[in-house]
N, CA, C, O and the ligand as a Tripos MOL2 file, in Angstrom:
@<TRIPOS>MOLECULE
protein
  245   243    62     0     0
PROTEIN
NO_CHARGES

@<TRIPOS>ATOM
      1 N           0.9720   -1.2200   -0.0550 N.3       1 MET1
      2 CA          0.0200    0.0170    0.0050 C.3       1 MET1
      3 C           0.8790    1.3320    0.1130 C.2       1 MET1
      4 O           0.4900    2.3710   -0.4210 O.2       1 MET1
      5 N           1.9740    1.2640    0.7670 N.am      2 ILE2
      6 CA          2.7350    2.3370    0.8480 C.3       2 ILE2
      7 C           3.3840    2.5200   -0.6240 C.2       2 ILE2
      8 O           3.4210    3.6390   -1.1370 O.2       2 ILE2
      9 N           3.9280    1.3040   -1.3250 N.am      3 LEU3
     10 CA          4.4810    1.5390   -2.5140 C.3       3 LEU3
     11 C           3.5710    2.2630   -3.3700 C.2       3 LEU3
     12 O           3.9180    3.2240   -4.0570 O.2       3 LEU3
     13 N           2.3930    1.7860   -3.3210 N.am      4 LYS4
     14 CA          1.3240    2.4110   -4.3070 C.3       4 LYS4
     15 C           1.2170    3.8680   -4.0990 C.2       4 LYS4
     16 O           1.1760    4.6760   -5.0270 O.2       4 LYS4
     17 N           1.1730    4.1720   -2.8550 N.am      5 LYS5
     18 CA          1.0420    5.6940   -2.7140 C.3       5 LYS5
     19 C           2.2360    6.3490   -3.2740 C.2       5 LYS5
     20 O           2.0670    7.4270   -3.8440 O.2       5 LYS5
     21 N           3.3530    5.8780   -3.1970 N.am      6 TYR6
     22 CA          4.6280    6.5960   -3.4190 C.3       6 TYR6
     23 C           4.6450    6.6430   -4.7460 C.2       6 TYR6
     24 O           4.9880    7.7010   -5.2730 O.2       6 TYR6
     25 N           4.2830    5.5200   -5.5560 N.am      7 ILE7
     26 CA          4.0070    5.6480   -7.2700 C.3       7 ILE7
     27 C           3.2720    6.6360   -7.5840 C.2       7 ILE7
     28 O           3.6880    7.4810   -8.3770 O.2       7 ILE7
     29 N           1.8520    6.7280   -6.9350 N.am      8 LYS8
     30 CA          1.0900    7.6800   -7.2300 C.3       8 LYS8
     31 C           1.5130    9.1780   -7.0730 C.2       8 LYS8
     32 O           1.0760   10.0200   -7.8560 O.2       8 LYS8
     33 N           2.2450    9.4580   -6.1980 N.am      9 ILE9
     34 CA          2.7310   10.8370   -5.7040 C.3       9 ILE9
     35 C           3.7390   11.2080   -6.9040 C.2       9 ILE9
     36 O           3.7190   12.3250   -7.4220 O.2       9 ILE9
     37 N           4.6410   10.1660   -7.3170 N.am     10 ASN10
     38 CA          5.7880   10.4060   -8.0550 C.3      10 ASN10
     39 C           5.2110   10.3690   -9.5920 C.2      10 ASN10
     40 O           5.8400   10.8280  -10.5460 O.2      10 ASN10
     41 N           4.1150    9.8470   -9.6740 N.am     11 LEU11
     42 CA          3.8350    9.6690  -11.1290 C.3      11 LEU11
     43 C           2.7350   11.1370  -11.6180 C.2      11 LEU11
     44 O           2.6150   11.5390  -12.7750 O.2      11 LEU11
     45 N           2.2180   11.5770  -10.7070 N.am     12 ILE12
     46 CA          1.0550   12.5660  -10.5200 C.3      12 ILE12
     47 C           1.8520   13.8950  -10.7190 C.2      12 ILE12
     48 O           1.7290   14.6280  -11.7000 O.2      12 ILE12
     49 N           2.7800   14.1340   -9.5360 N.am     13 GLN13
     50 CA          3.4160   15.4920   -9.2950 C.3      13 GLN13
     51 C           4.0440   15.9440  -10.5840 C.2      13 GLN13
     52 O           3.5430   16.8270  -11.2800 O.2      13 GLN13
     53 N           5.2600   15.2530  -10.9050 N.am     14 PRO14
     54 CA          6.0680   15.5910  -12.0600 C.3      14 PRO14
     55 C           5.0550   15.9930  -13.4710 C.2      14 PRO14
     56 O           5.1880   16.9720  -14.2070 O.2      14 PRO14
     57 N           4.1750   15.0550  -13.5460 N.am     15 LYS15
     58 CA          3.2720   15.3670  -14.6110 C.3      15 LYS15
     59 C           2.6500   16.6090  -14.6790 C.2      15 LYS15
     60 O           2.2860   17.0210  -15.7800 O.2      15 LYS15
     61 N           2.4780   17.2420  -13.7150 N.am     16 SER16
     62 CA          1.6610   18.5040  -13.4370 C.3      16 SER16
     63 C           2.6390   19.9010  -13.7800 C.2      16 SER16
     64 O           2.2110   21.0440  -13.9390 O.2      16 SER16
     65 N           4.0880   19.4480  -13.8430 N.am     17 LYS17
     66 CA          5.1230   20.4740  -13.9730 C.3      17 LYS17
     67 C           5.3130   20.4760  -15.3060 C.2      17 LYS17
     68 O           5.8220   21.4460  -15.8680 O.2      17 LYS17
     69 N           4.9260   19.3940  -15.9500 N.am     18 MET18
     70 CA          5.2020   19.2970  -17.6090 C.3      18 MET18
     71 C           4.5460   20.3310  -18.3710 C.2      18 MET18
     72 O           3.4950   20.8240  -17.9620 O.2      18 MET18
     73 N           5.1320   20.7290  -19.5400 N.am     19 ASN19
     74 CA          4.3420   21.0710  -20.5730 C.3      19 ASN19
     75 C           3.1140   20.2610  -21.0460 C.2      19 ASN19
     76 O           2.9670   19.0760  -20.7470 O.2      19 ASN19
     77 N           2.1540   21.0320  -21.8740 N.am     20 GLU20
     78 CA          1.2310   20.0560  -22.3470 C.3      20 GLU20
     79 C           1.9830   19.2780  -23.6880 C.2      20 GLU20
     80 O           1.7180   18.1450  -24.0900 O.2      20 GLU20
     81 N           2.6690   19.9190  -24.0710 N.am     21 LYS21
     82 CA          3.5410   19.5920  -25.3340 C.3      21 LYS21
     83 C           4.3510   18.0350  -24.9020 C.2      21 LYS21
     84 O           4.5190   17.1020  -25.6880 O.2      21 LYS21
     85 N           4.6750   18.0590  -23.7940 N.am     22 ASP22
     86 CA          5.2010   16.8850  -23.4080 C.3      22 ASP22
     87 C           4.4420   15.6570  -23.1850 C.2      22 ASP22
     88 O           4.8300   14.4900  -23.1300 O.2      22 ASP22
     89 N           3.3820   16.1230  -23.0800 N.am     23 LEU23
     90 CA          2.3480   14.9170  -22.5320 C.3      23 LEU23
     91 C           1.3890   14.7300  -23.8670 C.2      23 LEU23
     92 O           0.1700   14.6770  -23.7030 O.2      23 LEU23
     93 N           1.9310   14.6370  -25.1180 N.am     24 ASP24
     94 CA          1.2470   14.2620  -26.3000 C.3      24 ASP24
     95 C           1.6140   12.7260  -26.6010 C.2      24 ASP24
     96 O           1.1740   12.1740  -27.6100 O.2      24 ASP24
     97 N           2.3530   12.1330  -25.7740 N.am     25 GLU25
     98 CA          2.5700   10.5340  -25.7730 C.3      25 GLU25
     99 C           3.1380   10.1700  -27.2700 C.2      25 GLU25
    100 O           2.8020    9.0880  -27.7530 O.2      25 GLU25
    101 N           3.9820   11.0430  -28.0060 N.am     26 VAL26
    102 CA          4.6420   10.8120  -29.0830 C.3      26 VAL26
    103 C           6.0240   10.5820  -28.9400 C.2      26 VAL26
    104 O           6.7600   11.4480  -28.4680 O.2      26 VAL26
    105 N           6.3970    9.5820  -29.2780 N.am     27 CYS27
    106 CA          7.8310    9.1830  -29.1620 C.3      27 CYS27
    107 C           8.7120    9.7810  -29.8240 C.2      27 CYS27
    108 O           8.4980    9.8520  -31.0340 O.2      27 CYS27
    109 N           9.8660   10.3510  -29.3380 N.am     28 GLU28
    110 CA         10.8320   11.1410  -29.9820 C.3      28 GLU28
    111 C          11.4610   10.4460  -31.1840 C.2      28 GLU28
    112 O          11.6400   10.9930  -32.2720 O.2      28 GLU28
    113 N          11.8100    9.0660  -30.8560 N.am     29 GLU29
    114 CA         12.9070    8.3300  -31.6190 C.3      29 GLU29
    115 C          11.8170    7.8900  -33.0270 C.2      29 GLU29
    116 O          12.1700    8.0420  -34.1960 O.2      29 GLU29
    117 N          10.7010    7.4290  -32.6820 N.am     30 CYS30
    118 CA         10.1820    6.7340  -34.1020 C.3      30 CYS30
    119 C           8.6700    7.5380  -34.2030 C.2      30 CYS30
    120 O           7.8830    7.0480  -35.0130 O.2      30 CYS30
    121 N           8.2510    8.6410  -33.4970 N.am     31 ASN31
    122 CA          7.2070    9.4660  -33.6210 C.3      31 ASN31
    123 C           5.9330    8.5160  -33.5690 C.2      31 ASN31
    124 O           4.8860    8.7880  -34.1570 O.2      31 ASN31
    125 N           6.1110    7.4930  -32.8830 N.am     32 LYS32
    126 CA          4.6280    6.7420  -32.5760 C.3      32 LYS32
    127 C           4.0060    7.4020  -31.5220 C.2      32 LYS32
    128 O           4.7070    7.9650  -30.6810 O.2      32 LYS32
    129 N           2.6140    7.4190  -31.4320 N.am     33 SER33
    130 CA          2.0370    7.8890  -30.1880 C.3      33 SER33
    131 C           1.8460    6.5930  -29.3900 C.2      33 SER33
    132 O           1.3580    5.6170  -29.9600 O.2      33 SER33
    133 N           2.1710    6.5380  -28.2250 N.am     34 GLU34
    134 CA          1.9180    5.2660  -27.2770 C.3      34 GLU34
    135 C           1.9000    5.9720  -25.7780 C.2      34 GLU34
    136 O           2.5670    6.9560  -25.4570 O.2      34 GLU34
    137 N           1.0010    5.2540  -24.9560 N.am     35 GLU35
    138 CA          0.6900    5.4300  -23.7540 C.3      35 GLU35
    139 C           2.1260    5.4020  -23.0400 C.2      35 GLU35
    140 O           2.3590    6.2500  -22.1780 O.2      35 GLU35
    141 N           2.9290    4.6090  -23.3210 N.am     36 SER36
    142 CA          4.2140    4.3920  -22.5120 C.3      36 SER36
    143 C           4.9850    5.4550  -22.7300 C.2      36 SER36
    144 O           5.8620    5.6580  -21.8910 O.2      36 SER36
    145 N           4.8900    6.2270  -23.6780 N.am     37 VAL37
    146 CA          5.8990    7.2740  -23.9710 C.3      37 VAL37
    147 C           5.8590    8.3190  -22.5930 C.2      37 VAL37
    148 O           6.9440    8.5860  -22.0760 O.2      37 VAL37
    149 N           4.7620    8.8310  -22.0790 N.am     38 THR38
    150 CA          4.5530    9.5510  -20.9320 C.3      38 THR38
    151 C           5.1550    8.7980  -19.8960 C.2      38 THR38
    152 O           6.0980    9.2880  -19.2740 O.2      38 THR38
    153 N           4.7160    7.6400  -19.6260 N.am     39 GLN39
    154 CA          5.3240    6.9480  -18.5170 C.3      39 GLN39
    155 C           6.9120    6.7790  -18.5360 C.2      39 GLN39
    156 O           7.4830    6.8290  -17.4460 O.2      39 GLN39
    157 N           7.5720    6.6070  -19.5480 N.am     40 ASN40
    158 CA          8.7940    6.5600  -19.6360 C.3      40 ASN40
    159 C           9.3970    7.9690  -19.6350 C.2      40 ASN40
    160 O          10.6000    8.0250  -19.3840 O.2      40 ASN40
    161 N           8.8060    9.0120  -19.8560 N.am     41 LEU41
    162 CA          9.4490   10.3090  -19.8090 C.3      41 LEU41
    163 C           9.3950   10.6750  -18.3700 C.2      41 LEU41
    164 O          10.2290   11.4690  -17.9350 O.2      41 LEU41
    165 N           8.3910   10.1100  -17.5100 N.am     42 ILE42
    166 CA          8.2420   10.5190  -16.1820 C.3      42 ILE42
    167 C           9.5320    9.5590  -15.4950 C.2      42 ILE42
    168 O          10.3220   10.1730  -14.7780 O.2      42 ILE42
    169 N           9.7480    8.1380  -15.6930 N.am     43 LYS43
    170 CA         10.2720    7.3520  -15.1980 C.3      43 LYS43
    171 C          11.7880    7.6140  -15.1940 C.2      43 LYS43
    172 O          12.5310    7.7640  -14.2240 O.2      43 LYS43
    173 N          12.1020    7.6370  -16.6560 N.am     44 TYR44
    174 CA         13.4430    7.6360  -17.1110 C.3      44 TYR44
    175 C          13.9760    8.7890  -17.8480 C.2      44 TYR44
    176 O          15.0720    8.7990  -18.4090 O.2      44 TYR44
    177 N          12.9850    9.9350  -17.8070 N.am     45 GLY45
    178 CA         13.4060   11.0650  -18.5990 C.3      45 GLY45
    179 C          13.8080   10.9960  -20.1170 C.2      45 GLY45
    180 O          14.5310   11.8260  -20.6680 O.2      45 GLY45
    181 N          13.3010   10.0110  -20.6610 N.am     46 PHE46
    182 CA         13.3640    9.9230  -22.1590 C.3      46 PHE46
    183 C          11.9280    9.9470  -22.6650 C.2      46 PHE46
    184 O          11.0440    9.2540  -22.1600 O.2      46 PHE46
    185 N          11.7290   10.8190  -23.7380 N.am     47 LYS47
    186 CA         10.3510   10.8420  -24.2310 C.3      47 LYS47
    187 C          10.2690    9.7880  -25.4170 C.2      47 LYS47
    188 O          10.1510   10.1350  -26.5920 O.2      47 LYS47
    189 N          10.3330    8.6580  -25.0570 N.am     48 VAL48
    190 CA         10.3890    7.3890  -25.9200 C.3      48 VAL48
    191 C           9.3460    6.3880  -25.5390 C.2      48 VAL48
    192 O           9.0480    6.3080  -24.3470 O.2      48 VAL48
    193 N           8.7740    5.6380  -26.3880 N.am     49 CYS49
    194 CA          8.0810    4.4170  -26.1190 C.3      49 CYS49
    195 C           8.8140    3.3070  -25.5660 C.2      49 CYS49
    196 O           9.9980    3.4440  -25.2580 O.2      49 CYS49
    197 N           8.1020    2.0400  -25.3940 N.am     50 ASP50
    198 CA          8.8960    1.0710  -24.6060 C.3      50 ASP50
    199 C          10.0260    0.5400  -25.5100 C.2      50 ASP50
    200 O          11.1830    0.5310  -25.0880 O.2      50 ASP50
    201 N           9.7220    0.1080  -26.7150 N.am     51 SER51
    202 CA         10.7390   -0.4300  -27.5550 C.3      51 SER51
    203 C          11.8850    0.4410  -27.8620 C.2      51 SER51
    204 O          12.9910   -0.0940  -27.9440 O.2      51 SER51
    205 N          11.7680    1.7660  -28.0510 N.am     52 CYS52
    206 CA         12.7680    2.8310  -28.1580 C.3      52 CYS52
    207 C          13.6140    2.7590  -26.8240 C.2      52 CYS52
    208 O          14.8340    2.5990  -26.8450 O.2      52 CYS52
    209 N          12.8870    2.8860  -25.6810 N.am     53 ARG53
    210 CA         13.6550    2.9190  -24.5800 C.3      53 ARG53
    211 C          14.6250    1.8380  -24.2880 C.2      53 ARG53
    212 O          15.7330    2.0750  -23.8070 O.2      53 ARG53
    213 N          14.1520    0.5060  -24.6160 N.am     54 VAL54
    214 CA         15.1690   -0.7750  -24.4240 C.3      54 VAL54
    215 C          16.2080   -0.2790  -25.3170 C.2      54 VAL54
    216 O          17.3550   -0.4320  -24.8970 O.2      54 VAL54
    217 N          16.0670    0.2910  -26.4760 N.am     55 SER55
    218 CA         17.4020    0.2030  -27.4410 C.3      55 SER55
    219 C          18.2140    1.6080  -26.7120 C.2      55 SER55
    220 O          19.4340    1.7290  -26.8210 O.2      55 SER55
    221 N          17.5950    2.3540  -26.1670 N.am     56 LYS56
    222 CA         18.2610    3.6270  -25.3850 C.3      56 LYS56
    223 C          18.9160    3.2080  -24.3700 C.2      56 LYS56
    224 O          20.0060    3.7040  -24.0850 O.2      56 LYS56
    225 N          18.3380    2.1820  -23.6260 N.am     57 THR57
    226 CA         18.9730    1.8150  -22.2900 C.3      57 THR57
    227 C          20.2250    0.9940  -22.7450 C.2      57 THR57
    228 O          21.2820    1.3500  -22.2250 O.2      57 THR57
    229 N          20.2810   -0.0940  -23.6700 N.am     58 ILE58
    230 CA         21.1570   -0.8010  -24.0160 C.3      58 ILE58
    231 C          22.2930   -0.0020  -24.7490 C.2      58 ILE58
    232 O          23.4740   -0.2020  -24.4650 O.2      58 ILE58
    233 N          21.8900    0.9420  -25.7380 N.am     59 PHE59
    234 CA         22.8640    1.6320  -26.2550 C.3      59 PHE59
    235 C          22.8220    3.3090  -25.9630 C.2      59 PHE59
    236 O          22.5570    4.0590  -26.9030 O.2      59 PHE59
    237 N          23.0200    3.7010  -24.9900 N.am     60 PRO60
    238 CA         22.7700    5.2970  -24.6450 C.3      60 PRO60
    239 C          23.6690    6.1990  -25.5460 C.2      60 PRO60
    240 O          24.8720    5.9730  -25.6740 O.2      60 PRO60
    241 N          23.1220    7.0810  -26.0740 N.am     61 ILE61
    242 CA         23.5750    8.0690  -27.0100 C.3      61 ILE61
    243 C          24.4710    9.1810  -26.1540 C.2      61 ILE61
    244 O          24.9780   10.1410  -26.7330 O.2      61 ILE61
    245 ZN          9.5460    4.6840  -30.2940 Zn       62 ZN62
@<TRIPOS>BOND
     1     1     2 1
     2     2     3 1
     3     3     4 2
     4     3     5 am
     5     5     6 1
     6     6     7 1
     7     7     8 2
     8     7     9 am
     9     9    10 1
    10    10    11 1
    11    11    12 2
    12    11    13 am
    13    13    14 1
    14    14    15 1
    15    15    16 2
    16    15    17 am
    17    17    18 1
    18    18    19 1
    19    19    20 2
    20    19    21 am
    21    21    22 1
    22    22    23 1
    23    23    24 2
    24    23    25 am
    25    25    26 1
    26    26    27 1
    27    27    28 2
    28    27    29 am
    29    29    30 1
    30    30    31 1
    31    31    32 2
    32    31    33 am
    33    33    34 1
    34    34    35 1
    35    35    36 2
    36    35    37 am
    37    37    38 1
    38    38    39 1
    39    39    40 2
    40    39    41 am
    41    41    42 1
    42    42    43 1
    43    43    44 2
    44    43    45 am
    45    45    46 1
    46    46    47 1
    47    47    48 2
    48    47    49 am
    49    49    50 1
    50    50    51 1
    51    51    52 2
    52    51    53 am
    53    53    54 1
    54    54    55 1
    55    55    56 2
    56    55    57 am
    57    57    58 1
    58    58    59 1
    59    59    60 2
    60    59    61 am
    61    61    62 1
    62    62    63 1
    63    63    64 2
    64    63    65 am
    65    65    66 1
    66    66    67 1
    67    67    68 2
    68    67    69 am
    69    69    70 1
    70    70    71 1
    71    71    72 2
    72    71    73 am
    73    73    74 1
    74    74    75 1
    75    75    76 2
    76    75    77 am
    77    77    78 1
    78    78    79 1
    79    79    80 2
    80    79    81 am
    81    81    82 1
    82    82    83 1
    83    83    84 2
    84    83    85 am
    85    85    86 1
    86    86    87 1
    87    87    88 2
    88    87    89 am
    89    89    90 1
    90    90    91 1
    91    91    92 2
    92    91    93 am
    93    93    94 1
    94    94    95 1
    95    95    96 2
    96    95    97 am
    97    97    98 1
    98    98    99 1
    99    99   100 2
   100    99   101 am
   101   101   102 1
   102   102   103 1
   103   103   104 2
   104   103   105 am
   105   105   106 1
   106   106   107 1
   107   107   108 2
   108   107   109 am
   109   109   110 1
   110   110   111 1
   111   111   112 2
   112   111   113 am
   113   113   114 1
   114   114   115 1
   115   115   116 2
   116   115   117 am
   117   117   118 1
   118   118   119 1
   119   119   120 2
   120   119   121 am
   121   121   122 1
   122   122   123 1
   123   123   124 2
   124   123   125 am
   125   125   126 1
   126   126   127 1
   127   127   128 2
   128   127   129 am
   129   129   130 1
   130   130   131 1
   131   131   132 2
   132   131   133 am
   133   133   134 1
   134   134   135 1
   135   135   136 2
   136   135   137 am
   137   137   138 1
   138   138   139 1
   139   139   140 2
   140   139   141 am
   141   141   142 1
   142   142   143 1
   143   143   144 2
   144   143   145 am
   145   145   146 1
   146   146   147 1
   147   147   148 2
   148   147   149 am
   149   149   150 1
   150   150   151 1
   151   151   152 2
   152   151   153 am
   153   153   154 1
   154   154   155 1
   155   155   156 2
   156   155   157 am
   157   157   158 1
   158   158   159 1
   159   159   160 2
   160   159   161 am
   161   161   162 1
   162   162   163 1
   163   163   164 2
   164   163   165 am
   165   165   166 1
   166   166   167 1
   167   167   168 2
   168   167   169 am
   169   169   170 1
   170   170   171 1
   171   171   172 2
   172   171   173 am
   173   173   174 1
   174   174   175 1
   175   175   176 2
   176   175   177 am
   177   177   178 1
   178   178   179 1
   179   179   180 2
   180   179   181 am
   181   181   182 1
   182   182   183 1
   183   183   184 2
   184   183   185 am
   185   185   186 1
   186   186   187 1
   187   187   188 2
   188   187   189 am
   189   189   190 1
   190   190   191 1
   191   191   192 2
   192   191   193 am
   193   193   194 1
   194   194   195 1
   195   195   196 2
   196   195   197 am
   197   197   198 1
   198   198   199 1
   199   199   200 2
   200   199   201 am
   201   201   202 1
   202   202   203 1
   203   203   204 2
   204   203   205 am
   205   205   206 1
   206   206   207 1
   207   207   208 2
   208   207   209 am
   209   209   210 1
   210   210   211 1
   211   211   212 2
   212   211   213 am
   213   213   214 1
   214   214   215 1
   215   215   216 2
   216   215   217 am
   217   217   218 1
   218   218   219 1
   219   219   220 2
   220   219   221 am
   221   221   222 1
   222   222   223 1
   223   223   224 2
   224   223   225 am
   225   225   226 1
   226   226   227 1
   227   227   228 2
   228   227   229 am
   229   229   230 1
   230   230   231 1
   231   231   232 2
   232   231   233 am
   233   233   234 1
   234   234   235 1
   235   235   236 2
   236   235   237 am
   237   237   238 1
   238   238   239 1
   239   239   240 2
   240   239   241 am
   241   241   242 1
   242   242   243 1
   243   243   244 2
@<TRIPOS>SUBSTRUCTURE
     1 MET1         2 RESIDUE 1 A MET
     2 ILE2         6 RESIDUE 1 A ILE
     3 LEU3        10 RESIDUE 1 A LEU
     4 LYS4        14 RESIDUE 1 A LYS
     5 LYS5        18 RESIDUE 1 A LYS
     6 TYR6        22 RESIDUE 1 A TYR
     7 ILE7        26 RESIDUE 1 A ILE
     8 LYS8        30 RESIDUE 1 A LYS
     9 ILE9        34 RESIDUE 1 A ILE
    10 ASN10       38 RESIDUE 1 A ASN
    11 LEU11       42 RESIDUE 1 A LEU
    12 ILE12       46 RESIDUE 1 A ILE
    13 GLN13       50 RESIDUE 1 A GLN
    14 PRO14       54 RESIDUE 1 A PRO
    15 LYS15       58 RESIDUE 1 A LYS
    16 SER16       62 RESIDUE 1 A SER
    17 LYS17       66 RESIDUE 1 A LYS
    18 MET18       70 RESIDUE 1 A MET
    19 ASN19       74 RESIDUE 1 A ASN
    20 GLU20       78 RESIDUE 1 A GLU
    21 LYS21       82 RESIDUE 1 A LYS
    22 ASP22       86 RESIDUE 1 A ASP
    23 LEU23       90 RESIDUE 1 A LEU
    24 ASP24       94 RESIDUE 1 A ASP
    25 GLU25       98 RESIDUE 1 A GLU
    26 VAL26      102 RESIDUE 1 A VAL
    27 CYS27      106 RESIDUE 1 A CYS
    28 GLU28      110 RESIDUE 1 A GLU
    29 GLU29      114 RESIDUE 1 A GLU
    30 CYS30      118 RESIDUE 1 A CYS
    31 ASN31      122 RESIDUE 1 A ASN
    32 LYS32      126 RESIDUE 1 A LYS
    33 SER33      130 RESIDUE 1 A SER
    34 GLU34      134 RESIDUE 1 A GLU
    35 GLU35      138 RESIDUE 1 A GLU
    36 SER36      142 RESIDUE 1 A SER
    37 VAL37      146 RESIDUE 1 A VAL
    38 THR38      150 RESIDUE 1 A THR
    39 GLN39      154 RESIDUE 1 A GLN
    40 ASN40      158 RESIDUE 1 A ASN
    41 LEU41      162 RESIDUE 1 A LEU
    42 ILE42      166 RESIDUE 1 A ILE
    43 LYS43      170 RESIDUE 1 A LYS
    44 TYR44      174 RESIDUE 1 A TYR
    45 GLY45      178 RESIDUE 1 A GLY
    46 PHE46      182 RESIDUE 1 A PHE
    47 LYS47      186 RESIDUE 1 A LYS
    48 VAL48      190 RESIDUE 1 A VAL
    49 CYS49      194 RESIDUE 1 A CYS
    50 ASP50      198 RESIDUE 1 A ASP
    51 SER51      202 RESIDUE 1 A SER
    52 CYS52      206 RESIDUE 1 A CYS
    53 ARG53      210 RESIDUE 1 A ARG
    54 VAL54      214 RESIDUE 1 A VAL
    55 SER55      218 RESIDUE 1 A SER
    56 LYS56      222 RESIDUE 1 A LYS
    57 THR57      226 RESIDUE 1 A THR
    58 ILE58      230 RESIDUE 1 A ILE
    59 PHE59      234 RESIDUE 1 A PHE
    60 PRO60      238 RESIDUE 1 A PRO
    61 ILE61      242 RESIDUE 1 A ILE
    62 ZN62       245 GROUP 0 **** ****
């Protein structure tokens, strides 16, 4: 329950500080619109979808 609360706080608060432009869920790498893009932006600081995140994590530019 504590972990759930922690995730909620950390996911919602940074979101409100972001521009609307950053929440369009469009991946900067492949320009696909995916729900995971916003999640990855919050979690990892990369505005990428899950598949691009994997390649970014393995081969950081
Ligand atoms: Zn992508």
